[in-house]
ZATOR-42215 format. One record per residue (C-alpha): residue number from 0; residue in three letters; x, y, z. Coordinates in nm, 3 decimals. Layout:
# ZATOR-42215
{n = NUM res = ALA X = X Y = Y Z = Z}
...
This chain:
# ZATOR-42215
{n = 0 res = MET X = 5.631 Y = -0.219 Z = 6.592}
{n = 1 res = ARG X = 5.366 Y = -0.345 Z = 6.329}
{n = 2 res = ASN X = 5.273 Y = -0.104 Z = 6.028}
{n = 3 res = VAL X = 4.901 Y = -0.074 Z = 6.009}
{n = 4 res = VAL X = 4.768 Y = -0.028 Z = 5.621}
{n = 5 res = SER X = 4.466 Y = 0.126 Z = 5.593}
{n = 6 res = ARG X = 4.235 Y = -0.017 Z = 5.289}
{n = 7 res = ARG X = 3.945 Y = 0.197 Z = 5.163}
{n = 8 res = GLY X = 3.711 Y = 0.077 Z = 4.902}
{n = 9 res = PHE X = 3.358 Y = 0.131 Z = 4.795}
{n = 10 res = THR X = 3.067 Y = 0.037 Z = 5.008}
{n = 11 res = LEU X = 2.740 Y = -0.097 Z = 4.869}
{n = 12 res = ILE X = 2.554 Y = 0.179 Z = 4.895}
{n = 13 res = GLU X = 2.851 Y = 0.407 Z = 4.713}
{n = 14 res = LEU X = 2.835 Y = 0.179 Z = 4.439}
{n = 15 res = LEU X = 2.467 Y = 0.192 Z = 4.400}
{n = 16 res = VAL X = 2.488 Y = 0.571 Z = 4.415}
{n = 17 res = VAL X = 2.749 Y = 0.531 Z = 4.124}
{n = 18 res = ILE X = 2.550 Y = 0.317 Z = 3.913}
{n = 19 res = GLY X = 2.266 Y = 0.539 Z = 3.950}
{n = 20 res = ILE X = 2.420 Y = 0.852 Z = 3.858}
{n = 21 res = ILE X = 2.575 Y = 0.653 Z = 3.538}
{n = 22 res = GLY X = 2.214 Y = 0.537 Z = 3.477}
{n = 23 res = VAL X = 2.098 Y = 0.889 Z = 3.478}
{n = 24 res = LEU X = 2.374 Y = 1.045 Z = 3.239}
{n = 25 res = ILE X = 2.301 Y = 0.771 Z = 3.003}
{n = 26 res = SER X = 1.934 Y = 0.834 Z = 2.996}
{n = 27 res = MET X = 1.995 Y = 1.191 Z = 2.935}
{n = 28 res = MET X = 2.216 Y = 1.095 Z = 2.652}
{n = 29 res = LEU X = 2.013 Y = 0.889 Z = 2.470}
{n = 30 res = PRO X = 1.753 Y = 1.108 Z = 2.335}
{n = 31 res = GLY X = 2.045 Y = 1.318 Z = 2.180}
{n = 32 res = VAL X = 2.205 Y = 1.013 Z = 2.049}
{n = 33 res = GLN X = 1.869 Y = 0.922 Z = 1.910}
{n = 34 res = ALA X = 1.801 Y = 1.275 Z = 1.779}
{n = 35 res = ALA X = 2.140 Y = 1.267 Z = 1.596}
{n = 36 res = ARG X = 2.100 Y = 0.952 Z = 1.452}
{n = 37 res = GLU X = 1.712 Y = 1.048 Z = 1.309}
{n = 38 res = ALA X = 1.868 Y = 1.385 Z = 1.156}
{n = 39 res = ALA X = 2.113 Y = 1.152 Z = 0.981}
{n = 40 res = ARG X = 1.881 Y = 0.939 Z = 0.846}
{n = 41 res = ARG X = 1.659 Y = 1.257 Z = 0.737}
{n = 42 res = THR X = 1.943 Y = 1.398 Z = 0.569}
{n = 43 res = ASP X = 1.986 Y = 1.059 Z = 0.377}
{n = 44 res = CYS X = 1.616 Y = 1.078 Z = 0.299}
{n = 45 res = SER X = 1.636 Y = 1.424 Z = 0.153}
{n = 46 res = ASN X = 1.957 Y = 1.305 Z = -0.067}
{n = 47 res = ARG X = 1.742 Y = 1.000 Z = -0.190}
{n = 48 res = VAL X = 1.458 Y = 1.219 Z = -0.282}
{n = 49 res = ARG X = 1.664 Y = 1.467 Z = -0.464}
{n = 50 res = GLN X = 1.812 Y = 1.156 Z = -0.688}
{n = 51 res = LEU X = 1.474 Y = 1.023 Z = -0.762}
{n = 52 res = ALA X = 1.361 Y = 1.372 Z = -0.852}
{n = 53 res = LEU X = 1.698 Y = 1.410 Z = -1.097}
{n = 54 res = ALA X = 1.581 Y = 1.070 Z = -1.262}
{n = 55 res = THR X = 1.247 Y = 1.177 Z = -1.317}
{n = 56 res = GLN X = 1.322 Y = 1.496 Z = -1.482}
{n = 57 res = MET X = 1.582 Y = 1.307 Z = -1.702}
{n = 58 res = HIS X = 1.287 Y = 1.085 Z = -1.811}
{n = 59 res = HIS X = 1.114 Y = 1.417 Z = -1.926}
{n = 60 res = ASN X = 1.418 Y = 1.565 Z = -2.087}
{n = 61 res = THR X = 1.434 Y = 1.206 Z = -2.275}
{n = 62 res = TYR X = 1.098 Y = 1.170 Z = -2.346}
{n = 63 res = ARG X = 0.923 Y = 1.516 Z = -2.312}
{n = 64 res = TYR X = 0.687 Y = 1.423 Z = -2.055}
{n = 65 res = PHE X = 0.679 Y = 1.308 Z = -1.694}
{n = 66 res = PRO X = 0.641 Y = 0.924 Z = -1.648}
{n = 67 res = PRO X = 0.304 Y = 0.788 Z = -1.619}
{n = 68 res = ALA X = 0.188 Y = 0.655 Z = -1.313}
{n = 69 res = ARG X = 0.004 Y = 0.359 Z = -1.491}
{n = 70 res = TYR X = -0.208 Y = 0.301 Z = -1.785}
{n = 71 res = GLU X = -0.576 Y = 0.326 Z = -1.680}
{n = 72 res = SER X = -0.873 Y = 0.331 Z = -1.954}
{n = 73 res = ARG X = -1.175 Y = 0.538 Z = -1.859}
{n = 74 res = PRO X = -1.507 Y = 0.310 Z = -1.779}
{n = 75 res = ASN X = -1.657 Y = 0.453 Z = -2.130}
{n = 76 res = ALA X = -1.361 Y = 0.336 Z = -2.346}
{n = 77 res = GLY X = -1.409 Y = 0.091 Z = -2.633}
{n = 78 res = VAL X = -1.283 Y = -0.237 Z = -2.601}
{n = 79 res = ALA X = -0.986 Y = -0.189 Z = -2.842}
{n = 80 res = ASP X = -0.888 Y = 0.092 Z = -2.634}
{n = 81 res = GLN X = -0.853 Y = -0.089 Z = -2.285}
{n = 82 res = CYS X = -0.501 Y = -0.212 Z = -2.269}
{n = 83 res = GLY X = -0.181 Y = -0.199 Z = -2.092}
{n = 84 res = LEU X = -0.387 Y = -0.270 Z = -1.739}
{n = 85 res = GLU X = -0.163 Y = -0.404 Z = -1.459}
{n = 86 res = THR X = 0.139 Y = -0.323 Z = -1.653}
{n = 87 res = PRO X = 0.455 Y = -0.165 Z = -1.404}
{n = 88 res = THR X = 0.432 Y = 0.187 Z = -1.227}
{n = 89 res = TRP X = 0.621 Y = 0.499 Z = -1.314}
{n = 90 res = LEU X = 0.899 Y = 0.362 Z = -1.064}
{n = 91 res = ALA X = 0.994 Y = 0.101 Z = -1.328}
{n = 92 res = ARG X = 1.023 Y = 0.377 Z = -1.599}
{n = 93 res = VAL X = 1.274 Y = 0.591 Z = -1.405}
{n = 94 res = MET X = 1.538 Y = 0.254 Z = -1.386}
{n = 95 res = PRO X = 1.748 Y = 0.384 Z = -1.677}
{n = 96 res = PHE X = 1.844 Y = 0.719 Z = -1.510}
{n = 97 res = LEU X = 1.913 Y = 0.591 Z = -1.179}
{n = 98 res = GLU X = 2.187 Y = 0.359 Z = -1.333}
{n = 99 res = GLU X = 1.998 Y = 0.052 Z = -1.308}
{n = 100 res = VAL X = 1.987 Y = -0.007 Z = -1.685}
{n = 101 res = ALA X = 2.005 Y = -0.369 Z = -1.678}
{n = 102 res = LEU X = 1.716 Y = -0.384 Z = -1.457}
{n = 103 res = ALA X = 1.517 Y = -0.153 Z = -1.654}
{n = 104 res = ASP X = 1.602 Y = -0.370 Z = -1.972}
{n = 105 res = LYS X = 1.402 Y = -0.657 Z = -1.793}
{n = 106 res = TRP X = 1.083 Y = -0.463 Z = -1.766}
{n = 107 res = ASP X = 0.820 Y = -0.522 Z = -2.034}
{n = 108 res = PHE X = 0.567 Y = -0.225 Z = -2.026}
{n = 109 res = SER X = 0.332 Y = -0.409 Z = -2.227}
{n = 110 res = LYS X = 0.310 Y = -0.691 Z = -1.984}
{n = 111 res = PRO X = 0.162 Y = -0.720 Z = -1.615}
{n = 112 res = TRP X = 0.384 Y = -0.627 Z = -1.340}
{n = 113 res = HIS X = 0.339 Y = -0.952 Z = -1.145}
{n = 114 res = GLU X = 0.392 Y = -1.179 Z = -1.486}
{n = 115 res = HIS X = 0.751 Y = -1.062 Z = -1.452}
{n = 116 res = GLY X = 0.994 Y = -1.294 Z = -1.268}
{n = 117 res = GLU X = 1.126 Y = -1.255 Z = -0.918}
{n = 118 res = GLN X = 1.436 Y = -1.139 Z = -1.010}
{n = 119 res = VAL X = 1.295 Y = -0.821 Z = -1.175}
{n = 120 res = ARG X = 0.972 Y = -0.788 Z = -0.961}
{n = 121 res = MET X = 1.162 Y = -0.800 Z = -0.597}
{n = 122 res = VAL X = 1.432 Y = -0.607 Z = -0.682}
{n = 123 res = ILE X = 1.448 Y = -0.203 Z = -0.593}
{n = 124 res = PRO X = 1.723 Y = 0.048 Z = -0.564}
{n = 125 res = ASP X = 1.823 Y = 0.151 Z = -0.230}
{n = 126 res = VAL X = 1.705 Y = 0.530 Z = -0.352}
{n = 127 res = PHE X = 1.356 Y = 0.406 Z = -0.321}
{n = 128 res = LEU X = 1.372 Y = 0.343 Z = 0.059}
{n = 129 res = CYS X = 1.352 Y = 0.592 Z = 0.344}
{n = 130 res = PRO X = 1.608 Y = 0.499 Z = 0.607}
{n = 131 res = SER X = 1.418 Y = 0.592 Z = 0.877}
{n = 132 res = ARG X = 1.130 Y = 0.347 Z = 0.800}
{n = 133 res = ARG X = 1.294 Y = 0.062 Z = 0.633}
{n = 134 res = SER X = 1.611 Y = 0.056 Z = 0.836}
{n = 135 res = GLY X = 1.672 Y = -0.320 Z = 0.886}
{n = 136 res = GLU X = 1.375 Y = -0.443 Z = 0.747}
{n = 137 res = GLN X = 1.310 Y = -0.668 Z = 0.427}
{n = 138 res = PRO X = 1.147 Y = -0.402 Z = 0.160}
{n = 139 res = ILE X = 0.910 Y = -0.709 Z = 0.018}
{n = 140 res = GLY X = 0.547 Y = -0.702 Z = 0.000}
{n = 141 res = ILE X = 0.267 Y = -0.920 Z = -0.108}
{n = 142 res = ARG X = -0.040 Y = -0.848 Z = -0.348}
{n = 143 res = ARG X = -0.340 Y = -1.077 Z = -0.343}
{n = 144 res = LEU X = -0.474 Y = -1.084 Z = -0.652}
{n = 145 res = ARG X = -0.830 Y = -1.142 Z = -0.672}
{n = 146 res = THR X = -1.045 Y = -1.264 Z = -0.942}
{n = 147 res = THR X = -1.398 Y = -1.403 Z = -0.997}
{n = 148 res = VAL X = -1.488 Y = -1.757 Z = -1.146}
{n = 149 res = THR X = -1.569 Y = -1.610 Z = -1.467}
{n = 150 res = GLY X = -1.270 Y = -1.392 Z = -1.495}
{n = 151 res = GLY X = -1.438 Y = -1.056 Z = -1.451}
{n = 152 res = GLY X = -1.281 Y = -0.776 Z = -1.222}
{n = 153 res = GLY X = -1.415 Y = -0.616 Z = -0.907}
{n = 154 res = THR X = -1.330 Y = -0.327 Z = -0.700}
{n = 155 res = LEU X = -1.044 Y = -0.195 Z = -0.479}
{n = 156 res = PRO X = -1.079 Y = -0.041 Z = -0.143}
{n = 157 res = CYS X = -1.048 Y = 0.291 Z = -0.298}
{n = 158 res = GLY X = -1.330 Y = 0.223 Z = -0.525}
{n = 159 res = CYS X = -1.108 Y = 0.209 Z = -0.853}
{n = 160 res = PRO X = -1.193 Y = -0.080 Z = -1.050}
{n = 161 res = THR X = -0.975 Y = -0.382 Z = -1.111}
{n = 162 res = ALA X = -0.879 Y = -0.531 Z = -1.443}
{n = 163 res = PRO X = -1.050 Y = -0.807 Z = -1.590}
{n = 164 res = ARG X = -0.832 Y = -1.120 Z = -1.538}
{n = 165 res = THR X = -0.889 Y = -1.509 Z = -1.594}
{n = 166 res = GLY X = -0.696 Y = -1.778 Z = -1.420}
{n = 167 res = GLU X = -0.694 Y = -1.844 Z = -1.067}
{n = 168 res = VAL X = -0.951 Y = -1.717 Z = -0.817}
{n = 169 res = GLU X = -0.676 Y = -1.580 Z = -0.552}
{n = 170 res = LYS X = -0.289 Y = -1.533 Z = -0.603}
{n = 171 res = ASP X = -0.068 Y = -1.405 Z = -0.382}
{n = 172 res = VAL X = 0.247 Y = -1.218 Z = -0.535}
{n = 173 res = GLU X = 0.574 Y = -1.090 Z = -0.384}
{n = 174 res = GLY X = 0.714 Y = -0.748 Z = -0.482}
{n = 175 res = ALA X = 0.928 Y = -0.487 Z = -0.366}
{n = 176 res = LEU X = 0.843 Y = -0.169 Z = -0.157}
{n = 177 res = CYS X = 0.887 Y = 0.203 Z = -0.209}
{n = 178 res = ASP X = 0.867 Y = 0.505 Z = 0.015}
{n = 179 res = TYR X = 0.808 Y = 0.740 Z = -0.237}
{n = 180 res = ALA X = 0.479 Y = 0.809 Z = -0.418}
{n = 181 res = GLY X = 0.401 Y = 1.011 Z = -0.718}
{n = 182 res = ASN X = 0.182 Y = 1.358 Z = -0.698}
{n = 183 res = HIS X = -0.159 Y = 1.233 Z = -0.850}
{n = 184 res = GLY X = -0.318 Y = 1.580 Z = -0.754}
{n = 185 res = ASP X = -0.583 Y = 1.651 Z = -0.551}
{n = 186 res = LEU X = -0.987 Y = 1.532 Z = -0.516}
{n = 187 res = SER X = -1.122 Y = 1.777 Z = -0.744}
{n = 188 res = PRO X = -1.208 Y = 1.566 Z = -1.032}
{n = 189 res = GLY X = -1.421 Y = 1.371 Z = -0.823}
{n = 190 res = SER X = -1.420 Y = 0.995 Z = -0.698}
{n = 191 res = THR X = -1.771 Y = 0.863 Z = -0.751}
{n = 192 res = GLY X = -1.737 Y = 0.623 Z = -1.011}
{n = 193 res = ALA X = -1.765 Y = 0.856 Z = -1.303}
{n = 194 res = PRO X = -1.555 Y = 0.864 Z = -1.611}
{n = 195 res = THR X = -1.388 Y = 1.208 Z = -1.486}
{n = 196 res = ASP X = -1.283 Y = 1.063 Z = -1.152}
{n = 197 res = PHE X = -0.919 Y = 1.127 Z = -1.077}
{n = 198 res = TYR X = -0.805 Y = 0.757 Z = -1.090}
{n = 199 res = PHE X = -0.896 Y = 0.723 Z = -1.482}
{n = 200 res = GLY X = -0.671 Y = 0.789 Z = -1.730}
{n = 201 res = GLY X = -0.575 Y = 1.169 Z = -1.792}
{n = 202 res = ASN X = -0.788 Y = 1.295 Z = -1.523}
{n = 203 res = GLY X = -0.529 Y = 1.331 Z = -1.223}
{n = 204 res = SER X = -0.448 Y = 1.722 Z = -1.145}
{n = 205 res = GLY X = -0.099 Y = 1.627 Z = -1.037}
{n = 206 res = VAL X = 0.207 Y = 1.581 Z = -1.249}
{n = 207 res = ILE X = 0.240 Y = 1.184 Z = -1.217}
{n = 208 res = ILE X = -0.091 Y = 1.075 Z = -1.294}
{n = 209 res = SER X = -0.261 Y = 0.771 Z = -1.465}
{n = 210 res = VAL X = -0.294 Y = 0.765 Z = -1.838}
{n = 211 res = ARG X = -0.521 Y = 0.650 Z = -2.110}
{n = 212 res = PRO X = -0.294 Y = 0.375 Z = -2.298}
{n = 213 res = GLN X = -0.265 Y = 0.409 Z = -2.689}
{n = 214 res = CYS X = -0.337 Y = 0.045 Z = -2.778}
{n = 215 res = LYS X = -0.206 Y = -0.190 Z = -3.072}
{n = 216 res = ASN X = -0.308 Y = -0.518 Z = -3.101}
{n = 217 res = GLY X = -0.409 Y = -0.541 Z = -2.760}
{n = 218 res = LYS X = -0.106 Y = -0.406 Z = -2.608}
{n = 219 res = ALA X = -0.004 Y = -0.072 Z = -2.490}
{n = 220 res = ILE X = 0.253 Y = 0.120 Z = -2.677}
{n = 221 res = GLY X = 0.258 Y = 0.441 Z = -2.513}
{n = 222 res = PRO X = 0.071 Y = 0.695 Z = -2.350}
{n = 223 res = ILE X = -0.234 Y = 0.906 Z = -2.484}
{n = 224 res = ASP X = -0.211 Y = 1.174 Z = -2.233}
{n = 225 res = ARG X = 0.139 Y = 1.325 Z = -2.129}
{n = 226 res = VAL X = 0.216 Y = 1.580 Z = -1.841}
{n = 227 res = ARG X = 0.476 Y = 1.807 Z = -1.966}
{n = 228 res = MET X = 0.660 Y = 2.091 Z = -1.777}
{n = 229 res = ALA X = 0.462 Y = 2.332 Z = -2.012}
{n = 230 res = SER X = 0.156 Y = 2.152 Z = -1.834}
{n = 231 res = VAL X = 0.276 Y = 2.294 Z = -1.490}
{n = 232 res = PHE X = 0.072 Y = 2.619 Z = -1.505}
{n = 233 res = ASP X = 0.138 Y = 2.711 Z = -1.129}
{n = 234 res = GLY X = 0.516 Y = 2.691 Z = -1.168}
{n = 235 res = THR X = 0.764 Y = 2.426 Z = -1.120}
{n = 236 res = SER X = 0.898 Y = 2.542 Z = -0.801}
{n = 237 res = ASN X = 0.572 Y = 2.540 Z = -0.595}
{n = 238 res = THR X = 0.404 Y = 2.232 Z = -0.742}
{n = 239 res = PHE X = 0.437 Y = 1.861 Z = -0.621}
{n = 240 res = LEU X = 0.659 Y = 1.591 Z = -0.824}
{n = 241 res = PHE X = 0.630 Y = 1.328 Z = -0.555}
{n = 242 res = GLY X = 0.675 Y = 1.264 Z = -0.188}
{n = 243 res = GLU X = 0.702 Y = 1.056 Z = 0.100}
{n = 244 res = LYS X = 0.386 Y = 0.823 Z = 0.125}
{n = 245 res = PHE X = 0.218 Y = 0.738 Z = 0.454}
{n = 246 res = VAL X = 0.222 Y = 0.386 Z = 0.584}
{n = 247 res = PRO X = 0.143 Y = 0.289 Z = 0.948}
{n = 248 res = THR X = 0.387 Y = 0.119 Z = 1.173}
{n = 249 res = THR X = 0.120 Y = -0.170 Z = 1.194}
{n = 250 res = LYS X = 0.093 Y = -0.177 Z = 0.808}
{n = 251 res = LEU X = 0.434 Y = -0.259 Z = 0.662}
{n = 252 res = ALA X = 0.421 Y = -0.456 Z = 0.388}
{n = 253 res = GLU X = 0.081 Y = -0.498 Z = 0.427}
{n = 254 res = PHE X = -0.196 Y = -0.459 Z = 0.149}
{n = 255 res = PRO X = -0.353 Y = -0.179 Z = 0.055}
{n = 256 res = PHE X = -0.147 Y = 0.066 Z = 0.263}
{n = 257 res = ASP X = 0.206 Y = -0.057 Z = 0.147}
{n = 258 res = SER X = 0.162 Y = -0.249 Z = -0.192}
{n = 259 res = PRO X = 0.469 Y = -0.362 Z = -0.432}
{n = 260 res = ALA X = 0.569 Y = -0.041 Z = -0.550}
{n = 261 res = TYR X = 0.555 Y = -0.185 Z = -0.952}
{n = 262 res = ASP X = 0.178 Y = -0.265 Z = -0.882}
{n = 263 res = GLY X = 0.003 Y = -0.106 Z = -1.166}
{n = 264 res = ASP X = -0.345 Y = -0.210 Z = -1.046}
{n = 265 res = HIS X = -0.345 Y = -0.055 Z = -0.722}
{n = 266 res = LEU X = -0.285 Y = 0.315 Z = -0.748}
{n = 267 res = PRO X = -0.179 Y = 0.400 Z = -0.384}
{n = 268 res = ALA X = 0.126 Y = 0.163 Z = -0.457}
{n = 269 res = SER X = 0.280 Y = 0.462 Z = -0.655}
{n = 270 res = CYS X = 0.089 Y = 0.753 Z = -0.610}
{n = 271 res = ARG X = -0.080 Y = 0.949 Z = -0.347}
{n = 272 res = LEU X = -0.286 Y = 1.274 Z = -0.326}
{n = 273 res = ALA X = -0.310 Y = 1.579 Z = -0.143}
{n = 274 res = GLY X = -0.577 Y = 1.877 Z = -0.034}
{n = 275 res = PRO X = -0.894 Y = 1.910 Z = 0.127}
{n = 276 res = GLY X = -1.015 Y = 1.561 Z = 0.237}
{n = 277 res = LEU X = -0.638 Y = 1.423 Z = 0.233}
{n = 278 res = ARG X = -0.403 Y = 1.613 Z = 0.451}
{n = 279 res = LEU X = -0.046 Y = 1.503 Z = 0.521}
{n = 280 res = ALA X = -0.046 Y = 1.218 Z = 0.809}
{n = 281 res = ASN X = 0.075 Y = 1.362 Z = 1.129}
{n = 282 res = GLY X = 0.310 Y = 1.088 Z = 1.223}
{n = 283 res = SER X = 0.352 Y = 0.715 Z = 1.154}
{n = 284 res = ASP X = 0.059 Y = 0.618 Z = 1.372}
{n = 285 res = ASP X = -0.190 Y = 0.884 Z = 1.239}
{n = 286 res = VAL X = -0.534 Y = 0.707 Z = 1.264}
{n = 287 res = LEU X = -0.710 Y = 0.963 Z = 1.084}
{n = 288 res = ALA X = -0.466 Y = 0.922 Z = 0.748}
{n = 289 res = ASP X = -0.548 Y = 0.655 Z = 0.482}
{n = 290 res = MET X = -0.392 Y = 0.500 Z = 0.180}
{n = 291 res = PHE X = -0.413 Y = 0.784 Z = -0.032}
{n = 292 res = SER X = -0.215 Y = 1.004 Z = 0.196}
{n = 293 res = PHE X = 0.135 Y = 1.148 Z = 0.210}
{n = 294 res = GLY X = 0.319 Y = 1.096 Z = 0.547}
{n = 295 res = SER X = 0.667 Y = 0.993 Z = 0.680}
{n = 296 res = TRP X = 0.804 Y = 0.847 Z = 0.999}
{n = 297 res = HIS X = 1.043 Y = 1.191 Z = 1.033}
{n = 298 res = PRO X = 0.924 Y = 1.395 Z = 1.339}
{n = 299 res = GLY X = 0.758 Y = 1.708 Z = 1.233}
{n = 300 res = GLY X = 0.773 Y = 1.662 Z = 0.853}
{n = 301 res = VAL X = 0.743 Y = 1.532 Z = 0.513}
{n = 302 res = HIS X = 0.996 Y = 1.530 Z = 0.244}
{n = 303 res = PHE X = 0.849 Y = 1.635 Z = -0.120}
{n = 304 res = ALA X = 1.043 Y = 1.694 Z = -0.424}
{n = 305 res = MET X = 0.905 Y = 1.996 Z = -0.671}
{n = 306 res = VAL X = 0.893 Y = 1.979 Z = -1.017}
{n = 307 res = ASP X = 1.192 Y = 2.176 Z = -1.052}
{n = 308 res = GLY X = 1.397 Y = 1.927 Z = -0.850}
{n = 309 res = SER X = 1.414 Y = 2.091 Z = -0.547}
{n = 310 res = VAL X = 1.349 Y = 1.921 Z = -0.201}
{n = 311 res = ARG X = 1.137 Y = 2.069 Z = 0.069}
{n = 312 res = PHE X = 1.030 Y = 1.951 Z = 0.451}
{n = 313 res = PHE X = 0.657 Y = 2.028 Z = 0.503}
{n = 314 res = ASN X = 0.488 Y = 2.039 Z = 0.828}
{n = 315 res = PRO X = 0.225 Y = 1.792 Z = 0.852}
{n = 316 res = GLN X = -0.002 Y = 2.065 Z = 0.999}
{n = 317 res = ILE X = 0.019 Y = 2.263 Z = 0.673}
{n = 318 res = ASP X = -0.343 Y = 2.419 Z = 0.572}
{n = 319 res = THR X = -0.504 Y = 2.150 Z = 0.351}
{n = 320 res = ARG X = -0.631 Y = 2.440 Z = 0.088}
{n = 321 res = VAL X = -0.279 Y = 2.516 Z = 0.032}
{n = 322 res = LEU X = -0.194 Y = 2.183 Z = 0.038}
{n = 323 res = GLY X = -0.460 Y = 2.126 Z = -0.256}
{n = 324 res = LEU X = -0.291 Y = 2.426 Z = -0.442}
{n = 325 res = LEU X = 0.043 Y = 2.248 Z = -0.441}
{n = 326 res = ALA X = -0.070 Y = 1.931 Z = -0.541}
{n = 327 res = ASN X = -0.272 Y = 2.088 Z = -0.835}
{n = 328 res = ARG X = -0.073 Y = 2.133 Z = -1.127}
{n = 329 res = LYS X = -0.308 Y = 2.378 Z = -1.316}
{n = 330 res = ASP X = -0.546 Y = 2.541 Z = -1.075}
{n = 331 res = ALA X = -0.408 Y = 2.869 Z = -1.179}
{n = 332 res = ARG X = -0.357 Y = 2.983 Z = -0.822}
{n = 333 res = VAL X = 0.031 Y = 3.008 Z = -0.721}
{n = 334 res = ILE X = 0.135 Y = 2.970 Z = -0.387}
{n = 335 res = GLU X = 0.487 Y = 3.142 Z = -0.346}
{n = 336 res = LEU X = 0.707 Y = 2.927 Z = -0.079}
{n = 337 res = ASP X = 0.967 Y = 3.069 Z = 0.129}
{n = 338 res = GLN X = 1.320 Y = 3.038 Z = 0.012}
C-alpha cells in the first residue's frame, strides 16, 4: 500500500496577505523610530547648547564681559574710529573655552575673517552644529563679497552698511557654518539707518551685540562697548544669551540665511533678534520668518541658552511681546519663567 504524503504551502493570496501585514506593521513602527531618533538628536542639541553657553560664560569670567558679536562703527564715527570691520565674530572668540586653543590661536581679531586661510575659517567644532539640521551635510557655506570699482561699500539685505573695500569687484569665500546665533536683542533701537539703529556698535538691546571698536593705528585692539553680567538688569535666568537660528530647508549653505559663522560683516551670520516684528520661526519652512529670526528644525520648539547657563525649549507660538522681553536685557520688565 502506497503512503500518501500531504504537502501544504503558502498560496499566492496568503503570501500577499502576509506581505501586506508586514508592510502595515513597518509603517506603524516608522513614526515611532523617527520620533525616537529626533528625541535623541534634540537631547544632543540641548547638550551642545549647554556646552556653548558654558564657554560663553567662561569668556565672561576671564575678560569680565560677554564676547562681542562683531565690530561695527557708527556712521557718525570719525575716520580714526572706523576699524575692525569684517573681523571674526564671537564664535571665534569662545574657541579657547571649547578646548580649541590651537584653532583659537590662528585667529587674528584685527584682520578680516575672509583673509584667514581655509585651515582656519573652514574649521568649526561639532558643538556649533545641530544634529537635526546638519546630519550628513557638509557644514560649509559661501559668502560672496561685493565691492564697487572705486572701493566703496554698499548695503546688505538687512539695510546694514557694508565696509568699504578695495580689490576685486566680486569674490566668493568659503567658511564653516553654525546653527546657533547670539541674542542681539529686539527691534526697539530701530532699523531706519540712524546712528542709533540696532546693528551699529553698542546699540543692541541683547547680550551678544555689535560693539564699537577701540582703534589704534587703524586696527581694532578691543571693544568700547562691553556687556557684563551686571548689565543684564532683567535677570540672568530670564534673558536670552543665544539660541538656534532659523535656516529654511531650501536655503542651507546659502547667503544671506546661512552665511559662514565667522562672517563679521553680515550680522545674521552669528546673531539674531526676537520680539514684536520678529517672532520665532514655526518650523523649517516658515515663509513668514526671515534671516533675523530664531528657529529650529525640531518639532515644537527652539532651544535657547539663558544668561545663567540654563537651556530652555520655547514653543514657536510664544507671544512676541514676551519674546521681546526675554531678548532685551534692560527693559526693566522681568518675565518669570516656569521652572
